[in-house]
C-alpha positions, -999 to 999 in steps of 0.1 A, spaced: -62 -890 -604 -57 -882 -569 -23 -899 -568 -10 -880 -598 -19 -849 -585 -1 -855 -550 30 -865 -575 25 -834 -595 28 -812 -563 57 -833 -549 77 -827 -581 69 -792 -581 81 -791 -547 112 -804 -553 123 -784 -586 120 -753 -561 143 -768 -539 168 -770 -562 161 -744 -580 196 -728 -583 223 -720 -613 256 -728 -606 285 -720 -637 308 -744 -649 340 -730 -639 357 -734 -672 369 -697 -673 337 -684 -691 329 -645 -684 292 -641 -682 266 -605 -685 234 -604 -668 220 -609 -704 240 -645 -705 225 -653 -671 189 -647 -686 195 -671 -715 216 -699 -692 203 -698 -657 168 -719 -663 147 -690 -647 171 -680 -618 176 -644 -636 152 -629 -653 141 -600 -671 109 -584 -659 88 -565 -684 67 -551 -655 95 -536 -636 119 -530 -665 148 -544 -646 167 -577 -643 163 -598 -612 180 -628 -594 147 -650 -588 171 -679 -572 203 -688 -559 234 -678 -584 270 -691 -580 295 -679 -606 320 -709 -596 358 -703 -591 380 -690 -626 347 -680 -639 335 -641 -642 306 -621 -636 303 -587 -654 272 -569 -639 265 -540 -666 226 -534 -657 210 -528 -624 203 -557 -606 172 -567 -581 172 -596 -562 141 -618 -549 134 -636 -515 162 -650 -494 181 -651 -525 222 -652 -526 246 -643 -552 277 -662 -545 311 -653 -559 337 -676 -564 355 -662 -592 352 -629 -596 329 -604 -600 330 -564 -621 304 -542 -615 320 -509 -624 299 -480 -638 310 -457 -664 278 -435 -669 282 -403 -650 245 -398 -646 234 -427 -628 249 -455 -607 248 -491 -609 221 -505 -586 220 -538 -565 187 -533 -550 163 -558 -526 134 -539 -528 118 -565 -544 126 -593 -519 138 -600 -484 171 -608 -471 190 -610 -508 228 -612 -500 263 -609 -518 284 -634 -511 321 -634 -516 337 -666 -509 372 -679 -522 372 -656 -548 397 -665 -577 402 -632 -587 396 -597 -576 361 -585 -570 355 -547 -578 327 -526 -574 328 -489 -586 301 -461 -587 274 -487 -571 244 -477 -555 236 -510 -533 204 -508 -511 179 -529 -490 199 -564 -490 203 -582 -458 244 -582 -464 274 -584 -485 301 -610 -468 338 -611 -480 353 -643 -472 393 -651 -483 385 -629 -510 405 -598 -527 374 -568 -530 378 -534 -537 345 -511 -533 353 -475 -552 325 -449 -549 296 -470 -536 269 -461 -515 255 -481 -493 216 -478 -478 190 -494 -458 205 -527 -451 183 -549 -431 208 -566 -417 188 -595 -404 209 -626 -407 244 -607 -403 254 -580 -378 271 -556 -406 264 -544 -440 296 -557 -449 311 -586 -427 346 -594 -434 369 -623 -429 404 -635 -433 412 -609 -462 423 -570 -468 391 -556 -484 394 -518 -497 368 -491 -492 373 -456 -509 350 -426 -511 320 -451 -499 290 -440 -479 274 -463 -456 240 -443 -444 207 -453 -424 214 -491 -426 200 -516 -397 237 -529 -385 271 -517 -387 283 -505 -417 318 -531 -416 332 -557 -392 351 -587 -389 351 -615 -362 369 -625 -332 383 -657 -347 398 -643 -383 421 -618 -392 410 -587 -413 429 -557 -421 404 -536 -442 417 -501 -458 384 -476 -449 397 -446 -466 376 -411 -475 344 -426 -463 312 -412 -445 292 -433 -420 262 -416 -409 231 -435 -386 245 -475 -392 224 -486 -360 239 -518 -348 223 -522 -314 247 -514 -291 279 -524 -321 298 -495 -334 296 -479 -369 332 -500 -377 335 -531 -358 367 -550 -360 382 -583 -347 423 -587 -347 440 -575 -380 455 -592 -403 494 -593 -416 489 -556 -429 478 -527 -411 442 -520 -406 438 -483 -420 410 -458 -413 416 -425 -429 401 -392 -435 365 -407 -429 337 -389 -409 318 -413 -385 284 -393 -373 260 -411 -352 233 -382 -359 227 -385 -317 219 -422 -318 236 -445 -288 260 -463 -310 298 -463 -310 322 -448 -334 350 -473 -341 360 -503 -319 389 -525 -327 395 -555 -303 418 -588 -299 400 -602 -270 418 -638 -278 453 -629 -288 449 -639 -325 478 -623 -338 495 -587 -335 471 -562 -347 489 -527 -363 464 -496 -369 466 -460 -382 436 -438 -373 445 -408 -392 426 -375 -400 389 -388 -391 363 -367 -377 341 -387 -351 312 -371 -333 279 -376 -318 288 -411 -310 281 -433 -277 320 -431 -279 347 -427 -301 379 -453 -305 377 -485 -282 409 -505 -285 409 -532 -267 427 -569 -258 461 -581 -268 488 -568 -291 473 -539 -310 494 -511 -318 478 -481 -328 492 -447 -343 460 -424 -336 471 -385 -351 454 -355 -366 418 -368 -357 387 -351 -341 370 -367 -315 342 -345 -308 308 -348 -284 311 -384 -280 286 -386 -251 253 -402 -261 259 -429 -233 235 -422 -207 256 -433 -181 290 -421 -181 302 -456 -164 293 -477 -194 310 -455 -223 315 -420 -235 356 -419 -242 368 -398 -270 393 -425 -272 399 -457 -250 425 -478 -245 418 -515 -228 451 -534 -229 449 -572 -214 488 -565 -209 512 -537 -217 513 -549 -252 482 -531 -262 504 -497 -272 491 -463 -284 511 -434 -300 486 -405 -299 499 -372 -316 479 -339 -333 443 -349 -319 416 -328 -313 396 -343 -282 368 -321 -263 332 -328 -252 332 -361 -245 320 -378 -212 358 -390 -211 387 -371 -230 411 -404 -231 408 -433 -206 432 -458 -202 423 -489 -185 438 -521 -168 472 -521 -188 485 -503 -220 517 -485 -234 502 -452 -237 522 -423 -256 513 -388 -255 540 -370 -263 572 -372 -246 601 -346 -241 617 -355 -276 585 -359 -290 558 -335 -279 520 -346 -282 505 -310 -295 470 -332 -287 440 -307 -277 423 -326 -249 399 -301 -229 362 -295 -220 361 -335 -212 337 -346 -183 297 -355 -173 269 -346 -155 256 -377 -140 231 -389 -114 201 -364 -112 228 -336 -124 256 -341 -102 281 -329 -115 310 -353 -114 337 -329 -130 362 -324 -159 378 -360 -168 404 -353 -200 425 -382 -189 419 -409 -168 447 -435 -164 430 -464 -148 460 -491 -147 491 -490 -130 512 -479 -160 528 -444 -164 517 -424 -193 540 -396 -208 519 -369 -220 544 -340 -228 534 -311 -248 496 -312 -250 472 -281 -244 446 -288 -217 420 -259 -219 441 -239 -195 481 -233 -185 474 -234 -150 491 -263 -135 468 -271 -107 437 -268 -131 453 -293 -154 462 -317 -124 423 -315 -113 412 -327 -149 439 -357 -144 433 -386 -125 464 -410 -118 487 -422 -91 478 -386 -72 446 -395 -69 448 -431 -64 481 -448 -55 476 -478 -72 473 -461 -103 506 -451 -128 517 -412 -131 507 -392 -162 540 -369 -167 521 -341 -185 548 -311 -181 559 -291 -199 525 -288 -217 513 -257 -242 496 -228 -245 463 -223 -264 477 -218 -296 495 -253 -293 530 -239 -300 546 -222 -268 558 -238 -244 545 -234 -207 577 -249 -184 574 -260 -151 579 -229 -126 589 -222 -91 603 -255 -79 605 -290 -80 598 -320 -57 612 -353 -58 609 -387 -55 571 -391 -61 558 -408 -51 582 -410 -21 590 -435 6 591 -420 41 605 -384 28 611 -360 -4 629 -332 -13 614 -296 -21 639 -275 -44 628 -241 -49 626 -205 -33 601 -186 -14 572 -192 8 567 -228 11 532 -242 25 522 -280 26 489 -291 35 473 -328 35 442 -342 12 416 -322 46 436 -287 35 450 -286 71 483 -267 69 517 -287 82 547 -266 71 544 -230 63 580 -211 62 605 -198 38 625 -221 15 658 -212 -6 671 -245 -19 668 -282 -8 650 -293 21 640 -327 30 606 -332 42 592 -364 61 558 -371 65 536 -403 73 521 -420 42 490 -399 24 487 -371 1 500 -338 5 498 -303 -14 531 -281 -16 529 -247 -25 554 -224 -34 541 -190 -52 517 -195 -74 525 -234 -80 510 -261 -63 527 -300 -64 507 -327 -54 529 -355 -37 522 -391 -22 542 -409 3 537 -447 6 
């Protein structure tokens, strides 16, 4: 009797280990009702909860299709794997089709090498551990992702080697990033008209992407709000030089985050146009973050074309680090960016000042035709960190600039200085009283000028003033 008892227990345990259902892969289309009948208890109808529930793992094999025509709950540690296709489309205007993990923990959906498009439309997906999209065509439209646990993966939707589409979706109050892709895959999601709020990824941004695929990564008309928690907005990185990543960041609002947008690594090329980067300064130590836009290149092949953005009230407006090719506006194509009021108070209230553009690289930056919060050239110069502040850095060419209305040109006035930086001497061309001081404010030259004059001075930083205009000059 004792042996029989042990045998029965072992048999039951073995049955639990093997409790899963896999469709035969013969081109069949299944509904939830079909799976209740065919799946040997892996999918059940619960009278007490008045709902369908996946009790054990279910796999829809290649060439088969799963049509989700009712809301579906997930049991403990259950995975719904789609290798064929899934269609979850709610046509009713009064409720959403629900995928819910509220009766279990760590339930997940896995789209893996799907043989046909996977479509989710007007779905409310909540309290799962996550969704994986691996080498599959997936489209999410009018979906709401909320209260994901993200205990076994880093994001609500983890993508790899695919180009998923998200349109009119909401991601809020999740315990991980909203959308992510790995450093060793190539993924180009299309993220259009979506809202991201309070997706707390433990020092990960709400959108956290690795290198792109052949298509461009597009993030357009989205709102990303941290809700005053110290998490980032968007990060796109290729740290291993995997490919050539193309990015379109257009008409988004990114606010109240630890930082706004970070682009880092090799061979990234972005068009950043018409966005608002506002109040991204929740990092308590500005030395660790807080940029509206940060471009961190491993070489000059990290490129950014930046036009018509509003960048204000961040710890740093724009930071360019190490090496990059950044175009904020040229003589032929003005930037029309509004960049002002970016700065920070740090170290027990010590004011470190305004940092609208920090060129922490050896590469020059063109930044013609932008508004800097003032039309005083000297004030603009003080808000920009570049070669005049550190000879090892590249220059920022920001003249001419714009008035407050963002249309009228303010041209350089009074005089010209060249070359700059200079070797031993430089030329000043202008008319009026010329005063040249050193970095300590000591007056070295003070006389009238009418035309060109060659000035020879030792190595150092100097300020040339004629009338109300002052220019900084470096002699190397």
